[in-house]
Backbone of each chain as ProteinMPNN parsed JSONL, in Angstrom:
{"seq_chain_A": "XXXXXXXXXXXXXXXXXXXXXXXXXXXXXXXXXXXXXXXXXXXXXXXXXXXXXXXXXXXXXXXXXXXXXXXXXXXXXXXXXXXXXX", "coords_chain_A": {"N_chain_A": [[-12.234, -14.833, 1.808], [-8.681, -15.085, 0.909], [-6.682, -11.869, 2.848], [-4.23, -11.487, 1.216], [-4.501, -12.152, -1.286], [-5.47, -10.624, -2.312], [-3.298, -9.23, -3.255], [-2.277, -10.508, -5.809], [-1.023, -10.279, -9.233], [-2.503, -8.774, -11.507], [-2.615, -6.859, -14.079], [-0.869, -7.868, -17.017], [0.349, -6.848, -18.818], [2.965, -5.513, -21.156], [3.338, -3.236, -21.937], [2.412, -1.335, -19.717], [4.334, -2.287, -17.975], [6.199, -0.82, -18.573], [6.155, 2.057, -18.045], [7.304, 4.386, -15.587], [6.021, 4.049, -12.203], [3.986, 4.226, -9.243], [2.355, 2.334, -6.756], [-0.046, 1.876, -4.076], [-1.468, 0.166, -1.918], [-3.689, -0.347, 0.11], [-4.824, -2.56, 2.394], [-7.493, -3.647, 5.0], [-8.664, -5.265, 7.314], [-11.019, -5.855, 9.339], [-13.38, -6.032, 12.229], [-16.412, -4.721, 12.083], [-16.283, -2.453, 10.57], [-17.806, -2.022, 8.339], [-18.361, 0.081, 6.292], [-16.114, 0.739, 5.232], [-14.773, 3.162, 6.181], [-12.753, 4.334, 7.32], [-10.812, 3.701, 5.629], [-11.485, 4.917, 3.73], [-11.222, 7.899, 4.774], [-8.801, 7.896, 5.117], [-7.745, 8.209, 2.474], [-6.999, 10.75, 1.593], [-5.342, 11.283, 2.736], [-3.462, 9.592, 2.516], [-3.023, 10.344, -0.455], [-1.824, 13.103, -0.169], [0.909, 12.635, 0.761], [1.687, 11.327, -0.9], [1.591, 13.162, -2.901], [3.765, 14.904, -1.759], [6.035, 13.831, -1.929], [6.314, 12.615, -4.912], [6.129, 15.235, -6.973], [4.86, 17.541, -9.313], [2.612, 15.494, -10.325], [0.047, 15.206, -12.637], [-3.382, 15.526, -11.975], [-4.738, 13.437, -13.202], [-3.39, 11.476, -13.472], [-3.097, 9.912, -11.522], [-5.197, 7.629, -10.572], [-7.746, 5.937, -7.914], [-9.01, 3.646, -6.089], [-11.396, 2.127, -4.114], [-12.16, -0.901, -2.54], [-15.147, -2.804, -1.0], [-15.459, -5.566, 0.631], [-16.554, -9.224, 1.314], [-15.832, -10.963, 5.04], [-15.155, -8.806, 6.397], [-13.257, -7.104, 5.176], [-11.488, -4.62, 3.578], [-10.287, -2.66, 0.998], [-7.925, -0.076, -0.48], [-6.624, 1.24, -3.17], [-4.526, 2.607, -4.991], [-2.941, 4.155, -7.949], [-0.207, 5.557, -9.449], [0.582, 7.167, -12.542], [4.041, 7.842, -12.789], [5.681, 11.351, -13.628], [7.87, 11.59, -15.841], [10.632, 13.083, -15.768], [12.654, 13.788, -12.866]], "CA_chain_A": [[-10.857, -14.635, 0.603], [-7.561, -14.274, 1.901], [-6.186, -10.803, 2.776], [-3.057, -11.539, 0.59], [-5.348, -12.818, -2.14], [-5.6, -9.131, -3.241], [-2.164, -8.605, -4.672], [-1.919, -11.314, -7.248], [-1.195, -9.475, -10.566], [-3.885, -8.251, -12.387], [-2.203, -6.691, -15.442], [0.879, -8.285, -17.28], [0.685, -5.846, -20.375], [4.257, -5.35, -21.456], [2.971, -1.193, -21.596], [2.062, -0.967, -18.141], [5.537, -2.391, -17.029], [7.601, -0.239, -18.769], [6.337, 3.2, -17.193], [7.504, 4.553, -14.269], [4.977, 4.524, -11.669], [3.709, 4.24, -8.126], [0.952, 1.571, -6.875], [-0.225, 1.922, -2.982], [-2.432, -1.115, -1.717], [-4.042, -0.724, 1.858], [-5.744, -3.604, 3.132], [-7.807, -3.778, 6.149], [-9.656, -6.676, 8.231], [-11.257, -5.238, 10.761], [-14.557, -6.348, 12.132], [-17.202, -3.714, 12.509], [-15.919, -1.27, 9.773], [-18.32, -2.555, 7.022], [-18.335, 0.918, 5.027], [-14.844, 0.922, 4.645], [-15.123, 4.825, 6.481], [-11.346, 4.434, 7.361], [-9.827, 3.56, 4.63], [-11.825, 6.406, 2.618], [-10.849, 9.161, 5.303], [-7.446, 8.141, 4.745], [-7.202, 8.278, 0.995], [-6.929, 11.89, 1.026], [-4.124, 11.907, 3.665], [-2.377, 9.114, 1.541], [-2.646, 10.865, -1.503], [-0.789, 14.091, 0.584], [2.203, 12.095, 0.898], [2.402, 11.256, -2.522], [2.333, 14.753, -3.819], [4.792, 15.575, -1.202], [7.263, 13.215, -2.641], [6.298, 12.912, -6.164], [5.985, 16.506, -7.802], [4.343, 17.312, -10.681], [1.683, 14.46, -10.472], [-1.26, 15.07, -13.06], [-4.525, 14.363, -11.508], [-5.156, 12.607, -14.35], [-2.045, 10.348, -13.516], [-3.64, 9.333, -10.313], [-6.263, 6.36, -10.07], [-8.138, 5.663, -6.743], [-10.119, 2.265, -6.321], [-11.873, 1.602, -2.733], [-13.2, -2.049, -2.71], [-15.083, -3.534, 0.338], [-15.719, -7.098, 0.38], [-16.898, -9.929, 2.586], [-15.283, -10.939, 5.776], [-14.621, -7.558, 6.906], [-11.93, -6.541, 4.536], [-11.316, -3.322, 2.695], [-8.955, -2.29, -0.252], [-8.01, 1.189, -0.715], [-5.741, 1.361, -4.175], [-3.818, 3.822, -5.787], [-1.851, 3.947, -8.884], [0.088, 6.914, -9.9], [1.961, 7.094, -13.23], [5.019, 9.066, -12.101], [5.934, 12.136, -14.375], [9.439, 11.341, -16.921], [11.485, 14.23, -15.023], [12.364, 13.65, -11.544]], "C_chain_A": [[-9.82, -14.362, 1.7], [-7.258, -12.908, 1.572], [-5.418, -10.513, 1.565], [-3.62, -11.809, -0.521], [-5.455, -11.945, -3.533], [-4.445, -8.68, -3.883], [-1.547, -9.693, -5.521], [-1.903, -10.293, -8.341], [-2.397, -10.144, -10.697], [-3.435, -7.98, -14.052], [-0.943, -7.153, -15.808], [0.758, -7.824, -18.621], [2.443, -5.742, -20.205], [4.253, -3.611, -20.956], [3.153, -0.908, -20.162], [3.273, -1.56, -17.628], [6.513, -1.526, -17.236], [7.468, 1.874, -17.882], [6.74, 3.241, -16.065], [5.989, 4.611, -13.329], [4.888, 3.839, -10.132], [2.673, 3.483, -7.624], [1.339, 1.647, -5.07], [-1.471, 1.188, -2.556], [-2.365, -0.916, -0.08], [-5.051, -1.545, 1.975], [-5.919, -3.673, 4.209], [-8.417, -4.522, 6.406], [-9.74, -6.079, 9.535], [-13.194, -5.459, 10.718], [-15.32, -5.042, 12.621], [-17.033, -2.516, 11.69], [-16.462, -1.446, 8.428], [-18.02, -1.61, 5.934], [-16.907, 1.282, 5.113], [-14.653, 2.872, 5.079], [-13.623, 4.912, 6.379], [-10.252, 4.829, 6.255], [-10.507, 4.857, 3.797], [-11.577, 7.606, 3.131], [-9.623, 9.17, 5.228], [-6.662, 7.909, 3.094], [-6.668, 9.993, 1.023], [-5.23, 12.251, 1.852], [-2.42, 10.973, 2.66], [-1.701, 10.164, 0.127], [-1.655, 12.334, -1.687], [0.637, 13.781, 0.503], [2.865, 11.597, -0.188], [2.7, 12.12, -3.155], [3.426, 15.053, -2.956], [6.445, 15.084, -1.553], [7.679, 12.926, -4.138], [5.59, 14.087, -6.633], [5.413, 16.209, -9.305], [3.242, 16.464, -11.362], [0.575, 15.498, -10.943], [-2.346, 14.518, -12.276], [-4.995, 13.64, -12.369], [-3.984, 11.334, -14.109], [-2.204, 9.4, -12.068], [-4.726, 8.653, -10.455], [-6.438, 5.836, -8.862], [-9.569, 4.658, -6.746], [-10.047, 1.813, -4.318], [-12.975, 0.506, -2.993], [-13.644, -2.544, -1.166], [-15.988, -4.774, 0.042], [-16.278, -7.966, 1.411], [-15.722, -9.997, 3.642], [-14.427, -9.353, 6.373], [-13.63, -6.923, 6.24], [-12.06, -5.467, 3.373], [-9.994, -2.889, 2.225], [-8.947, -0.936, -0.818], [-6.499, 0.562, -2.105], [-5.561, 2.133, -5.037], [-2.848, 3.288, -6.659], [-1.853, 4.964, -9.789], [1.091, 6.763, -11.096], [2.902, 8.154, -12.912], [5.429, 9.948, -13.699], [7.735, 11.802, -14.816], [10.549, 11.606, -15.528], [11.338, 14.098, -13.629], [12.664, 15.153, -10.752]], "O_chain_A": [[-9.882, -13.787, 2.786], [-7.408, -12.509, 0.417], [-5.708, -9.543, 0.865], [-2.657, -11.56, -1.247], [-5.5, -12.122, -4.75], [-4.447, -7.918, -4.849], [-0.362, -9.672, -5.854], [-2.798, -9.448, -8.342], [-3.0, -11.169, -10.377], [-3.791, -8.669, -15.008], [0.037, -6.935, -15.096], [1.128, -8.559, -19.536], [3.008, -5.911, -19.124], [4.851, -3.002, -20.069], [4.07, -0.259, -19.659], [3.316, -1.274, -16.432], [7.476, -1.337, -16.493], [8.347, 2.596, -17.41], [6.632, 2.238, -15.36], [4.988, 5.172, -13.775], [5.697, 2.954, -9.853], [1.642, 3.968, -8.09], [2.488, 1.54, -4.643], [-2.546, 1.685, -2.893], [-1.462, -1.177, 0.714], [-6.183, -1.199, 1.636], [-4.911, -3.777, 4.909], [-9.161, -4.728, 5.446], [-8.935, -5.873, 10.443], [-14.003, -5.231, 9.819], [-14.825, -4.364, 13.522], [-17.627, -1.507, 12.069], [-15.806, -1.121, 7.438], [-17.563, -1.999, 4.859], [-16.718, 2.494, 5.011], [-14.421, 3.693, 4.192], [-13.162, 5.524, 5.416], [-9.383, 5.68, 6.069], [-9.769, 5.702, 3.29], [-11.612, 8.554, 2.347], [-9.062, 10.265, 5.246], [-5.527, 7.587, 2.742], [-5.769, 10.25, 0.222], [-4.363, 13.093, 1.619], [-1.272, 11.293, 2.351], [-0.568, 10.542, -0.171], [-1.013, 12.688, -2.675], [1.47, 14.634, 0.195], [4.062, 11.449, -0.433], [3.69, 12.204, -3.882], [4.287, 15.637, -3.614], [7.532, 15.659, -1.481], [8.823, 12.942, -4.592], [4.367, 13.971, -6.712], [5.45, 15.252, -10.08], [2.931, 16.561, -12.549], [0.144, 16.391, -10.214], [-2.379, 13.342, -11.915], [-6.031, 13.092, -11.991], [-4.007, 10.313, -14.796], [-1.529, 8.43, -11.725], [-5.615, 9.505, -10.466], [-5.474, 5.202, -8.435], [-10.696, 4.844, -7.205], [-9.14, 1.415, -3.587], [-14.122, 0.659, -3.415], [-12.817, -2.679, -0.264], [-17.002, -4.839, -0.653], [-16.503, -7.411, 2.487], [-14.713, -9.325, 3.425], [-13.243, -9.149, 6.64], [-13.072, -6.039, 6.89], [-12.752, -5.636, 2.369], [-8.935, -2.784, 2.843], [-9.852, -0.598, -1.581], [-5.661, -0.313, -1.884], [-6.412, 2.388, -5.889], [-2.098, 2.339, -6.428], [-2.723, 5.336, -10.577], [2.23, 6.342, -10.893], [2.511, 9.314, -12.781], [5.474, 9.321, -14.757], [8.639, 11.833, -13.981], [11.044, 10.843, -14.698], [10.241, 14.222, -13.083], [12.47, 15.263, -9.541]]}, "seq_chain_B": "XXXXXXXXXXXXXXXXXXXXXXXXXXXXXXXXXXXXXXXXXXXXXXXXXXXXXXXXXXXXXXXXXXXXXXXXXXXXXXXXXXXXXX", "coords_chain_B": {"N_chain_B": [[10.967, -8.872, -12.654], [7.6, -8.831, -12.397], [5.981, -6.174, -11.566], [3.728, -6.598, -9.923], [3.439, -8.814, -8.991], [4.542, -8.899, -6.469], [2.547, -9.073, -4.89], [1.727, -10.927, -4.578], [-0.095, -13.522, -2.641], [1.394, -14.741, 0.771], [1.441, -15.564, 3.267], [-0.472, -17.965, 4.712], [-1.717, -18.634, 7.054], [-3.854, -19.761, 9.5], [-3.793, -18.788, 12.021], [-2.788, -15.886, 11.262], [-5.148, -14.67, 9.675], [-7.163, -14.343, 11.442], [-6.58, -12.291, 12.895], [-7.505, -8.474, 13.478], [-5.789, -6.443, 11.336], [-3.88, -4.798, 9.358], [-2.854, -3.783, 6.123], [-0.273, -2.453, 4.309], [0.971, -1.404, 1.097], [3.685, -0.267, -0.935], [4.625, 0.287, -3.799], [7.175, 0.736, -5.924], [8.281, 1.539, -9.507], [11.063, 2.63, -11.024], [13.294, 4.469, -12.33], [16.96, 4.827, -11.854], [16.294, 5.889, -9.165], [17.821, 4.037, -7.862], [18.352, 3.304, -4.93], [16.106, 3.303, -3.497], [15.884, 5.739, -1.957], [13.24, 7.445, -1.998], [11.345, 5.736, -1.006], [12.163, 5.125, 1.271], [11.872, 7.201, 2.757], [9.449, 8.306, 2.774], [8.315, 6.308, 4.406], [8.306, 7.025, 6.866], [6.461, 9.214, 6.805], [4.035, 7.807, 6.137], [3.818, 6.223, 8.357], [2.755, 8.193, 10.448], [0.195, 8.983, 9.159], [-1.127, 6.232, 8.91], [-1.181, 6.367, 12.665], [-2.715, 8.419, 13.407], [-5.285, 7.626, 12.256], [-5.801, 4.918, 13.185], [-5.647, 4.586, 16.541], [-3.886, 4.091, 19.321], [-1.889, 2.065, 18.816], [0.393, -0.621, 19.719], [4.073, -0.072, 19.053], [5.331, -2.323, 19.158], [3.734, -3.587, 17.315], [3.673, -3.168, 14.988], [5.03, -3.625, 11.987], [7.598, -3.364, 9.645], [8.991, -3.398, 6.236], [11.396, -3.141, 3.739], [12.218, -3.208, 0.475], [14.728, -3.48, -2.236], [14.915, -4.367, -5.617], [15.758, -6.244, -8.193], [15.651, -4.162, -11.57], [14.657, -1.592, -10.859], [12.737, -1.545, -9.39], [11.05, -1.337, -6.203], [10.215, -2.063, -3.24], [7.584, -1.169, -0.329], [6.541, -2.265, 2.39], [4.233, -2.422, 4.791], [2.837, -3.964, 7.848], [0.684, -4.281, 10.349], [-0.923, -4.962, 13.26], [-4.279, -4.262, 14.507], [-5.378, -2.742, 17.629], [-7.718, -4.795, 19.48], [-10.065, -3.007, 20.765], [-12.002, -0.388, 19.325]], "CA_chain_B": [[10.081, -9.641, -12.106], [6.4, -8.257, -12.365], [5.749, -5.234, -10.225], [2.882, -6.869, -8.788], [3.908, -10.155, -8.237], [4.918, -8.967, -5.44], [0.938, -8.491, -4.017], [0.413, -12.431, -4.406], [0.088, -14.386, -0.948], [2.728, -15.274, 1.087], [1.464, -16.093, 4.75], [-1.569, -18.532, 4.277], [-2.034, -19.323, 8.207], [-5.565, -19.37, 9.95], [-4.184, -17.339, 12.724], [-2.494, -14.677, 10.741], [-6.024, -14.264, 9.369], [-7.903, -14.022, 12.719], [-6.654, -10.881, 13.488], [-7.72, -7.845, 13.03], [-4.885, -5.998, 10.605], [-3.731, -3.315, 8.078], [-1.253, -3.73, 5.421], [0.109, -1.013, 3.115], [2.251, -2.03, 0.456], [4.122, 0.718, -1.817], [5.631, -0.214, -4.869], [7.705, 2.074, -7.08], [8.951, 1.24, -10.127], [11.337, 4.316, -11.34], [14.391, 4.649, -12.809], [17.317, 6.256, -10.941], [16.32, 5.558, -7.85], [18.238, 2.711, -6.745], [18.688, 2.908, -3.516], [14.344, 3.54, -2.874], [15.404, 6.739, -1.099], [12.316, 8.003, -1.634], [10.046, 4.949, -0.505], [12.389, 5.047, 2.441], [11.904, 8.724, 3.478], [7.754, 7.995, 2.725], [7.754, 5.437, 5.391], [7.921, 7.834, 8.034], [5.076, 10.05, 6.552], [2.869, 6.721, 6.131], [3.256, 5.641, 9.602], [1.817, 9.473, 10.714], [-1.114, 8.561, 8.73], [-1.627, 5.026, 10.016], [-1.13, 6.809, 13.701], [-3.514, 9.073, 12.872], [-6.464, 6.753, 12.204], [-5.577, 3.698, 14.295], [-5.082, 5.086, 17.522], [-3.505, 2.787, 20.539], [-1.168, 0.938, 17.962], [1.886, -0.541, 20.236], [4.902, -0.227, 18.471], [5.556, -3.987, 18.442], [2.365, -4.048, 16.122], [3.778, -2.375, 13.735], [7.038, -4.443, 10.988], [8.35, -2.876, 8.282], [9.895, -4.172, 4.998], [12.161, -2.479, 2.551], [13.226, -4.292, -0.671], [15.395, -3.086, -3.032], [15.152, -5.375, -6.512], [16.218, -5.607, -9.683], [14.315, -3.739, -12.604], [14.22, -0.398, -10.019], [11.574, -1.637, -8.406], [11.549, -0.719, -4.906], [8.566, -2.512, -2.089], [8.272, -0.856, 0.928], [5.22, -3.063, 3.195], [4.179, -1.946, 6.688], [2.203, -4.546, 8.344], [-0.249, -3.564, 11.658], [-2.045, -5.9, 14.206], [-4.975, -3.776, 14.598], [-5.982, -2.939, 18.922], [-9.154, -5.191, 19.176], [-10.753, -1.976, 20.936], [-11.964, 0.429, 18.297]], "C_chain_B": [[8.812, -8.389, -12.437], [6.242, -7.398, -11.049], [5.039, -5.746, -9.506], [2.955, -8.57, -8.435], [4.271, -9.898, -6.935], [3.838, -8.984, -4.289], [0.759, -10.313, -4.203], [0.795, -12.905, -2.941], [1.698, -14.795, -0.812], [2.402, -15.841, 2.272], [-0.314, -16.58, 4.334], [-2.161, -19.21, 6.098], [-3.187, -18.92, 8.822], [-5.12, -18.499, 10.864], [-4.053, -15.922, 12.261], [-4.041, -13.857, 10.171], [-7.033, -13.786, 9.78], [-7.77, -12.909, 12.794], [-7.036, -9.676, 12.624], [-6.521, -6.81, 12.453], [-5.202, -4.921, 9.426], [-2.194, -3.679, 7.614], [-1.134, -3.089, 4.149], [1.594, -1.635, 2.362], [2.464, -0.47, -0.337], [4.771, 0.055, -2.148], [6.024, 0.678, -5.99], [8.499, 1.229, -7.908], [9.987, 2.654, -11.044], [12.919, 3.896, -11.392], [15.558, 5.494, -12.293], [17.049, 6.291, -9.653], [16.639, 4.21, -7.023], [17.749, 2.017, -5.401], [17.332, 2.95, -2.709], [14.612, 4.593, -2.081], [14.012, 7.45, -1.023], [11.161, 7.128, -0.924], [10.694, 4.83, 1.118], [12.311, 6.5, 3.387], [10.314, 8.561, 3.53], [7.188, 7.121, 3.987], [7.387, 6.449, 7.071], [6.115, 8.732, 8.111], [4.08, 9.02, 6.383], [2.504, 6.608, 7.711], [2.697, 6.607, 10.521], [0.348, 9.048, 10.248], [-2.2, 7.465, 9.476], [-1.967, 5.459, 11.518], [-2.494, 7.512, 13.94], [-5.34, 8.514, 12.699], [-6.658, 5.855, 13.024], [-4.853, 4.426, 15.432], [-4.325, 3.974, 18.691], [-2.661, 1.791, 20.041], [-0.146, 0.651, 18.721], [2.698, -0.299, 18.861], [5.371, -1.789, 17.746], [4.328, -4.43, 17.225], [3.046, -3.634, 14.884], [5.516, -3.653, 12.678], [6.801, -3.575, 9.942], [9.245, -3.302, 7.828], [10.058, -3.234, 4.173], [12.772, -3.239, 2.012], [13.028, -3.257, -1.926], [15.653, -4.348, -4.233], [15.741, -4.89, -7.678], [14.797, -5.029, -10.932], [13.938, -2.303, -11.616], [13.463, -0.504, -9.685], [11.773, -2.092, -6.501], [9.668, -1.092, -3.954], [8.894, -2.019, -0.741], [6.573, -1.556, 1.327], [5.273, -2.89, 4.893], [2.684, -3.293, 7.073], [1.767, -4.216, 9.985], [-1.071, -4.238, 12.04], [-2.969, -4.816, 14.598], [-5.412, -3.887, 16.526], [-7.367, -3.755, 18.324], [-10.396, -4.016, 19.517], [-11.065, -1.174, 19.857], [-11.655, 1.947, 19.056]], "O_chain_B": [[9.108, -7.219, -12.678], [6.335, -7.764, -9.878], [5.31, -5.628, -8.311], [2.386, -9.196, -7.541], [4.298, -10.89, -6.207], [4.091, -8.929, -3.085], [-0.315, -10.858, -3.95], [1.819, -12.647, -2.309], [2.644, -15.023, -1.566], [3.118, -16.813, 2.51], [-1.161, -15.838, 3.834], [-2.935, -20.163, 6.19], [-3.553, -17.751, 8.705], [-5.695, -17.41, 10.888], [-4.781, -14.986, 12.591], [-4.116, -12.629, 10.219], [-7.805, -13.059, 9.156], [-8.798, -12.232, 12.781], [-6.97, -9.687, 11.395], [-6.185, -6.127, 13.42], [-6.199, -4.456, 8.875], [-1.093, -3.807, 8.148], [-1.836, -3.238, 3.149], [2.672, -2.069, 2.769], [1.562, 0.368, -0.342], [5.481, -0.718, -1.506], [5.271, 1.223, -6.797], [9.256, 0.371, -7.453], [9.378, 3.549, -11.631], [13.534, 3.159, -10.621], [15.397, 6.712, -12.221], [17.872, 6.921, -8.989], [16.104, 3.608, -6.092], [17.192, 0.997, -4.997], [17.308, 2.704, -1.503], [13.714, 4.749, -1.253], [13.702, 8.015, 0.025], [10.205, 7.66, -0.36], [9.969, 4.52, 2.063], [12.697, 6.645, 4.547], [9.915, 8.76, 4.677], [6.052, 7.16, 4.46], [6.514, 6.426, 7.939], [5.179, 8.815, 8.906], [2.963, 9.517, 6.533], [1.406, 6.797, 8.236], [2.103, 6.109, 11.477], [-0.536, 8.813, 11.072], [-3.251, 7.541, 10.113], [-3.055, 5.006, 11.877], [-3.295, 7.017, 14.733], [-6.34, 9.133, 13.063], [-7.696, 5.881, 13.684], [-3.689, 4.814, 15.338], [-4.56, 2.795, 18.425], [-2.582, 0.714, 20.633], [0.646, 1.593, 18.687], [2.144, -0.317, 17.761], [5.61, -2.214, 16.615], [4.236, -5.43, 16.513], [2.646, -4.003, 13.779], [6.605, -4.122, 13.009], [5.703, -3.197, 9.534], [10.257, -3.642, 8.441], [9.142, -2.499, 3.805], [13.665, -3.938, 2.492], [12.093, -2.62, -2.413], [16.451, -5.242, -3.95], [16.089, -3.779, -8.079], [13.613, -5.338, -11.068], [12.757, -1.965, -11.704], [12.938, 0.578, -9.423], [12.459, -2.918, -5.9], [8.546, -0.594, -4.047], [9.926, -2.22, -0.1], [5.595, -1.337, 0.612], [6.071, -3.154, 5.793], [1.656, -3.286, 6.397], [2.667, -3.905, 10.765], [-2.102, -4.331, 11.375], [-2.281, -4.089, 15.315], [-5.755, -5.01, 16.897], [-7.939, -3.564, 17.25], [-11.433, -3.969, 18.857], [-10.082, -1.221, 19.116], [-11.553, 2.969, 18.376]]}, "name": "protein", "num_of_chains": 2, "seq": "XXXXXXXXXXXXXXXXXXXXXXXXXXXXXXXXXXXXXXXXXXXXXXXXXXXXXXXXXXXXXXXXXXXXXXXXXXXXXXXXXXXXXXXXXXXXXXXXXXXXXXXXXXXXXXXXXXXXXXXXXXXXXXXXXXXXXXXXXXXXXXXXXXXXXXXXXXXXXXXXXXXXXXXXXXXX"}
């Protein structure tokens, strides 16, 4: 599977587009890191960066998904619904 | 333009798939942040996270692109060619 196939649109509902949101996708293709240890460890640091720049984000507003697929491809996806007030 | 349209495959050459690589895409949809100031500032922090987990990365191995499009959509894309030795 192509690394970039991951970045195809998955959701197209009007509601999901209307909200202010942040999406971070980290895709790693690397031999010998089958358990995606690196991305799993990076998750905490990336969340810290998000919270530095976007204050007042509820924990409920953050969803995180880590997938390990064939071909040494690991994908970490973070979706954040941003608060209305800046 | 849909936020997720950004994640469609752009490159499909065999050579680019063979290398060990890391790709980070940060997409933000937010009203009133037209100049993508937030993503521009986040770039430095994200690079620091990358360098924490992937040592010995040449500066030449990192490419960064920041795009600002219609609909308050900003996309920061970082592509890193990982060193062969872990």
